[in-house]
N, C-alpha and C positions, 0 to 999 in steps of 0.2 A: 829728491826719490825720484827713482824713475818706471815705470808701471809697467811688468811683465803683460803682456797680450796673446793666449796664446790660441793660433787660427791651427782647427781640426777641419784637414777639407782634401781630397784625394784627388783634387787636380794641382798642377805643379803652376799652369798657370794664374791660377786663383790665389796659391799662397803666393808667388812672387809679386804678383799687386798690392795683398793686402798687407804683405811685409814692405815694399816701399812706403805705401803713403799711411803704416801705421810708425814708422821711424820717423818719416815727416812731420809727424804728430810728435814725435821726442818719446814715444812706448820703444819699449824691448819688446820685439815677437819672438813669439816661438814658437816654428811652424814646425807640425805632423804632420803625416798622413793617413793615419788610422788610427780606431779606439783605445787600441791597447796604451799605444804610445801615449795617446790624452791621458789616458787615468792616471799611468806613470810622473808624467809634470804638470800632473792638476795641481797638486800642492806649492807649487812655483807660480800661480796664475794671479793676477787683480779680478780679468776681463778674460771672457772667454770668447772665440768664432766660432761656432758649431757647426756643421754639413751634417744636416738629418740623413745623409744616405751615405754611410759609410763602408767597406768594402768588408772590413770583418763584424762589425755588429751593427745593431740598431742606434742614430743618432737619441733616441729620445731615453738608452737606458742609461747614456754618458749623463743625461739632463736632470733625471733621478737621481742619479750619484752624487751633483753639483747641487743640488736641493738640498738630499739627505745631506751633505756634510757642510752645509751652509751654517750656524751658527753663530752663537754672540760674539766668538773672537775672529773667526774665522766667516766671509761674506763674498763670494763671487760672482760679478753678474755677468749676465750669458745672453749673447745677442747670435743668434740661429739665423741660417741661411737654408733658404729651399726652393726648389727650381718654379722658373715663373708660371704661374695659377693655380701653385699648389696653398691658397689662401690658408683655406679648411687645416692644413697642417701645422698652419706656422700658427692658428689660432690655440691649437689645441698645446704649443710649444709652452705659447704666453700664457698658458691657465695655467701651467706644467712651472711656472715659476721664470721665462725668461724674459730679459727685458724690454728685448725688443724681436725684429726679425729682419731680414732682408731677403731681396726674389734676384735671383740671379737672371740674365747677368745684373754684375752689383752696379749699379748707378751711385756717384760719387755725392750727390747729395744723399741718398739715403743713409749711407756708409754713414757719413760726418753728422747726421740727425741720432742715426743710432749710437755713434761711436761718444759724440757730445751729452747724449743720455745716462748712459754706461758710467762716464766718466763723474759724473756731475752727481748721481747717486754712492758712486765709492768716492767721492772726493767730502762727499755731507758725511759720512758714516766714520769715515776716517781724519776727520776735521783737517785734510789738506787742503789745497790753492792751489788753483792754477797759474802757472806764468805767462804775461805776457808779453810777447816777441816785436820787434822795432828789427824794421830795417831802414839804412839812414845811407841814402843815394847821392854823392856828389862828388863831381870829379874833382874841386880840391881835394884831395885823402885826407888832410890834415884835420880839417873843418868838421870832416865826416866821423874820423876818429875821435876825434875831442868829444863830438855828441853822442856817438855811441859808449863814451864812457861814462859822460854825465848820465845817459839813461840807466844805464847797466849800475850803480849808486844806487839811482832812485828806485830797485826792485824790476827792474823790465830787463826781457833775456833781449843784448843787440847783437844785430850785424852792421856790416857798413862795406859799402865799396866804391868804386871810381867810377863806375859807367851803367847805363838802362839794362845791357844786357849780361853784364853779369849782374844785378837785381835779381831780372827775371831767373835767371839760371836759380840763384839762391831761394827764390819762390817756389820754384818747381819742385825743390827738395826738402825745403824744411817750413813748418807750417808760422807764416806770418800774419801778422795780424793786423800792425799799422805800418804803414809805408812811408819816410819822411823824404823829399826827394826833392833835388832845386830842379826847376824846371829848364832851366837853359843851360844845356851840355853838349859836348860837340857829337858823340856816337847817334843816340839816341835822345829826343827830346822827355823833360818830366811828362809833357803831354801823354807822349805814345806809352810810357811806362804806365800811367794811369791807364790806358785803356787796354794793354796788353795782361796787366794784373786785372784788372777786374773782368777780361776774360776764362783765366784761369780758375778765379777765386772771388764770385758775388761780393761776399761780406769782406772783405779786407775793404779797409780804410786807407784813404791818401791823403798824406798832408803835404802840400807845397812848399817852397822856400823859393823866394824870387829876389834877386837881384836890383838895383834903380832902374824903373822905366818899364821893369815887367807884371805890370797891374795890369795889361790889356790881360797878356796870357793864361794869369794867374785866372783872371774871371772865367776865362774858358776853362780852365780846368774846374772850376767850382760848376760850371752847367755840365760838364763832361762825366761830372760823379764824386768829384775831389770834395774834402771833407771841410777843409781849410787851406789858409796860404796863411803864410809870415814872411815879412818885409825883412830882409837881410842887412845888417847881423841882423842874429835871430836873437830876440831877447827869451832868456829861460825860463824866466817864470812861462811867459807867455807859451813858450816850447813846450811845457810842463803839463799846461793847462787844456792844449789842443791836444796831447795824446790823451789826456787822461780822460779824454771827451771822445774821443775815438774807439779807446776800448770799452767804455760805457758803454756805447753805440753798441759796440759789436755784441757786447754778454745779454743786452737787451734783442736783439736781433735772434741770437744764437736760443737766448729763453726763452721768446714767444714760438722758434720754433718747434724746442722739444715740448713743450705745453701743446702745440697743435698737435704734434706725431702724438702723445701721449691721450689727446682727447679721441683722435681717430682710431688710436686702435684697442680705446676704449669701448667705441663705436662699434667697432669692430666683433670684439668679443661680446659685447651685449647684442648684439643682431643676429651673432651665432649661437648664441644663449637662447634668443627667442625661434631664430629657426628648431632647436632643438627640443623647445617645450612646443613648437607650435606641434613638432613629429611628435610629440610621445601625445599632447592630447587627440591630435587625427588618429594615433592607432589606438587610445586608448576609446575613445567613440567609434570606432569603425568596431573593435571589440565589444564593447556594450550594445552595440545596434545588435551584433549578430546574436549575441545574447538574448536579446529582446527578440529577435528574430526567431528564433529557437524557441522561447516561451511561447511566443506567439502560437508557433506551429505546436507544440505539445495541447495546447489549451485548446488547439481544433481540435486534434484528434482524441480527445477526450471530449470535447463537445461532438463529434462525431458519431462517437460510440452513446450517446443520450440521443441523440438524433434519433438512432434505428427506427424508431417503434414509428414515427412521423417519417421518415424516407419510404419505410411499407407500406404504410397508408397511401401516399402520394401515389408511389408506383401499381398497386392492389386497383386500383381504383381503373387506367390506361389497361392496365391489362384484363382484370374482369370486363373491360367493353371489347375486348378485341378476342375474347372468349367466345362473347353474348353473338359478336357479326358473326365469326367463322360456324359454330353452331345455328346462325338462323340459315348462313349461305348453304351447309348440309342438307337441313331439311328441303330449303329451295329447291337443291341440286335434285335431290331424290325424288323430290313430286315433279320433277322437267318443268320445275315454274322461275328457274334462276333466269329470265332476262338480262338484257345485254346493261340497261338501266338500272340493275337490281345487284348488279354485278360491281357496276361503277360507283352507288351511292358505300355500300360495302369495304371496297378498297380507299374510299376517300376519307371513310367512318377509321378504317386500320392505320390511315398515315396520321391524322390528328393522334387518335391514342399514342402513336409510337413519338411522333412529335415532343409531345406532354411527358414522356418518358428518358424520352434526347436531354432535353432542356432540362428533367431535374437532373438526372444524371451528371450531364456537362456543368451546373451549378453548382453538386455537389465537388467534383472533382477542381475546378477551377478554388472553390473557397478550402479547400485541403491542400492545393498546392504550397508549395512553399517559395517564393520568387523577389527578384524588386518589387521593389512599391513602385505603383505607375500612377499619379495623384491625376484626374481628371474633372472635368465637371459631374455633381453626382447628385443626383434627386434620392434626397433622404426619406421622401416616403417609400420609394421602391425599394432601399436596402431594407425599411424595415420589412416590409413585404413579404419579402424573403426572409428575413429570421425568421419569420411566422409561418410560412409556408415550412420551415424545416420544422419548427415546436408548437407548431398549430395541433397536432394529433397528440402529441407526448402532454400539453397543457389540457387537451378532453379529456384524457385518461387519468388525467391527476386531481381531473373534474373542479378546475377554473374557467371562471366564468371571465372572458376577456373583451373587454372592450375598446374598439378603437374610435380616435377621433382627429381623424389626420386632414390637416388646412389642403386644401384644393390651388396649383398653379403655385406651389411654395418655389421661393428663388430658389434654384440651384447653388453648390457650394461647390470650391475645389477639396477634393481629398480621393482617399484609396475605398471602392465600394466595398470588398470585402474586410476589407481591415473595421470599417463602418459597421459590419454588417454583424462582424465580432465583437463590438461593443453592446449592440442588442439583443445579441444573444445571451452575453454575458450577465447584462441586466435583467432578462429573461428568466435565466435559468435559476439569480439567484433568487427570484421573487418567488422562484416556483418553490426553492426550498424554504421558504422564508412562509409562505404560505402552508406548506405540509407539514413545517415543527407548529405552526399554530392549530392547525386544522388536527394535526397530532393531538394536543394539546385541549381542545375542547372536546374529543371522544370519551379522553380519559376524564373530564370531568362531565361526559355526557349531555352537552350544551351544544344549541346548535350555531354553527357560524357556516358561512357563505364565502368561499376562497374568489377572490374578485383582486383582478388586475384590469388600469387602463393607458391604455400607452394615448398618448396628444401630441401630435406636432402644430407649431406655427410659429409667424412671422415676429418677432419685434428686437424692433432698436438694433438695425441690420446684422441679426443673427435668427438665423434655423434651433428652432428651440423645440426643445424634445424633452417631455414631462412621463416618467414609468412612476405609478404609485401603484400601491398592495395596500392590504390589509393583512399583513401577516406579524411574524412574529415582532419584529423592529429590532432596533438596536441600541444598548445603553451608551451614554456619552463615551465613556472607557472606549466601548467597540469604535463608534463613530470617528476616533482619533486616530486610530489604528488601520483602520478599512483598505486607504492602497498601500501599506507597507507590502513587499514580494511575502508570501508565505505565510503572509498572517490568515486563518479562517474562526469564523466561531461554531464552522460545522463539526460533526464526532469525526476524530478519528480515521482516516481511511475516507471520509466524506467526500472531502474536497483538499484540493493541492494549496490554497491561498494565491493562486494565479491573474485569478479572474480581476478582479480588481483592480490590480496592479500592473496590469496588460492593457485592461478599460484605460488608465488615467494617460498611462507611456503613448496607447495612440489618442486619442484627442490631444495632450498636449503636441503632438507631431502634426493635428489637424486645427493647432494654433485654436483648439475648445478650449472649454472650460466642464466642469462639470461640479453642482454641489448637492450635499445629501442633508434630508432632514429624516429624525427618525427616534420615533419615542419606544421602547421594551412596552412590546404588550400591545401596541396600538398601530404599527407597520411604518413603511417606509414611502419617502419619493424624494425621489431623485431627475435633475433638471440638469440637462446637458446643453450644452450654446456651444453653435458652429459658424464661426462666421461668415459668410457669404462673397460669392463671387461677384466685382461691381457690374459685371454686363451682364448677369444674369437678376437682375433684384427683379421683381417683379411685387404685385399685390397678391395678397395670398386671401382665398375663402377656404370656411369652415364645412364639412361635412361630417356626420360621425355614425356609427354603424355598429351595432352588436352582433357576436357569433356567439 
C-alpha cells in the first residue's frame, strides 16, 4: 500500500520540495495550493502537511475539520507548517490535534522526524509495516543483481547498480536504508561512496564487501562509519545477518529520534501551558489586588465619615487659637500698644496654629488617597498615634477611657504606614462599637459600666506586637470563626459593611504579619497583632504608660 500525503501550501517551491522528498520515501504526494482544494482532497489522505497561512481560509479551520473527521474508521495525521519563530501558533496547532510541526525554511532533519513520527502512528493504527530498502553497488553487475534478488526474496525492497556515481544518484532520489557496496571499484571507491552517502543522509548504514587483500581498506571504511565488511565471496547467512543488524540499528536510531522529538514537543506544550497559567494567575492576582484596594478605599471613606467629629475637634483648637490671637492684636492696636515684639509673637502663634491645621488636613488627605503601596521603614507607635489623633475625640464623645502603654524605641518594621493606620482604626472602631453595645446592655439593666480600651505595644521574638483589649460585648465561638470573612458583621443591618476585619487581615498578610483574637461573649475581646521587624532596625525596647 502506498500512503497518500496531502500537501497544502500556496508556495510552489515548497510544494515541489516536499513532493520530491515524499516520493523519495515511496509516498504518493497530493499537492494543493488552497484550503478549498485541501478539503476536497482530504478523504484521499493518510497524512497531511498543512500550511497554516492559506490564501482563502485559515489553516486552523482545516485542522479543526480534520479533528472532527477523525474517528474509529478514519484517522489522518497532520503536520503543520509555520513561519520561523511562530512557535506559539505551532503549539496551538499541536493542542488541536496536530502530531508535529515544522518551521519554514524547512530543514530536512525536522521534516524526516515529523514524517517518521506520523508514519509510525499511522502504521500502528493500520497494522502496516515499513519496508526496509537496500542498495547493492558492485561493478560486477551479475553479482549485484544476484544479491538484489536474494534480498528481495527476504522481504527487502532492493536496488542494484554497477558504479558509485549511479548509486549516489539512486540514494538522492529513493529512500535507501542500507548500502551494500564493493570497496574496489573503477570510477569511485566504496570508501568514497560511504563518505558521500553519509553527507546526504547521516543515518544511512553502509556495509562493505571486499576481495582478497582488501582488509586494510575495509578497516579504513569501519573507521569512516561503515557498519560492517564482508569478504568475497559473500556468505549469504552472514550477509542477511549484517543487513538485519543495520536495519535494526536504523530503527533504533529513528525511534530514539522520534521519542526525543515527542519529549521536546511535550516540553514546549507544558511550557506554554505554564506560561498561560502564570498569565491567568497574574491577571487574577491583579484583579484581586485592585478589588482589595477598592475595598480598602471604601473602608477608608467610611472611616473618614465616622472621624468627622474628631477632625472638627482637632481643627477647632488651632482655629480658636488664631481667633484669640487676632482679638488680642486688635485690642492692643486700638490702645496703641501693639509693639513689633508683640506683633512678631502673635504672628508666630498664628504660624504654629496654621502648621498644625495643615498637618491634620494633609494627613487626612493622604490617608484618604488611593495610590500604589510604598513599603518603607515604619514606627508602629507613630501609626497608632495617628489613628488615635483621628479617633480620640470620637472615643471621648462615646465615653470610652483609652489607656496607652507603648514601648519606647520600638524597632521599626517594613510597611505601608497608612495601611497600618487603617488596621488600627478598624480595631479601635470595632472596640468602640462593642463597648457601646455593652454599655447599652448595662444601661437597659440599670447597672454601672465603665467603657475601657487599652492599647499596648512591645517587642518580642523579633516581632513588634500590638495588643488591643476592650471590655465590650465580645463574640461567640461561631462569630470568631467567621470574623475575617468579607461582608460578615455582627452589627445590625445598616451599621456596618463587614469589610473591616477582612481588610485588616489582607493588609497584615501583605505585611507578613499575623493577627490573633480571643473573645468571650459578654466579657470583652483581646486582639494581638504581630509584625516582623526589619533586621537593620532592631533595638531594645522600653515601656512607658499614659492615660487620657
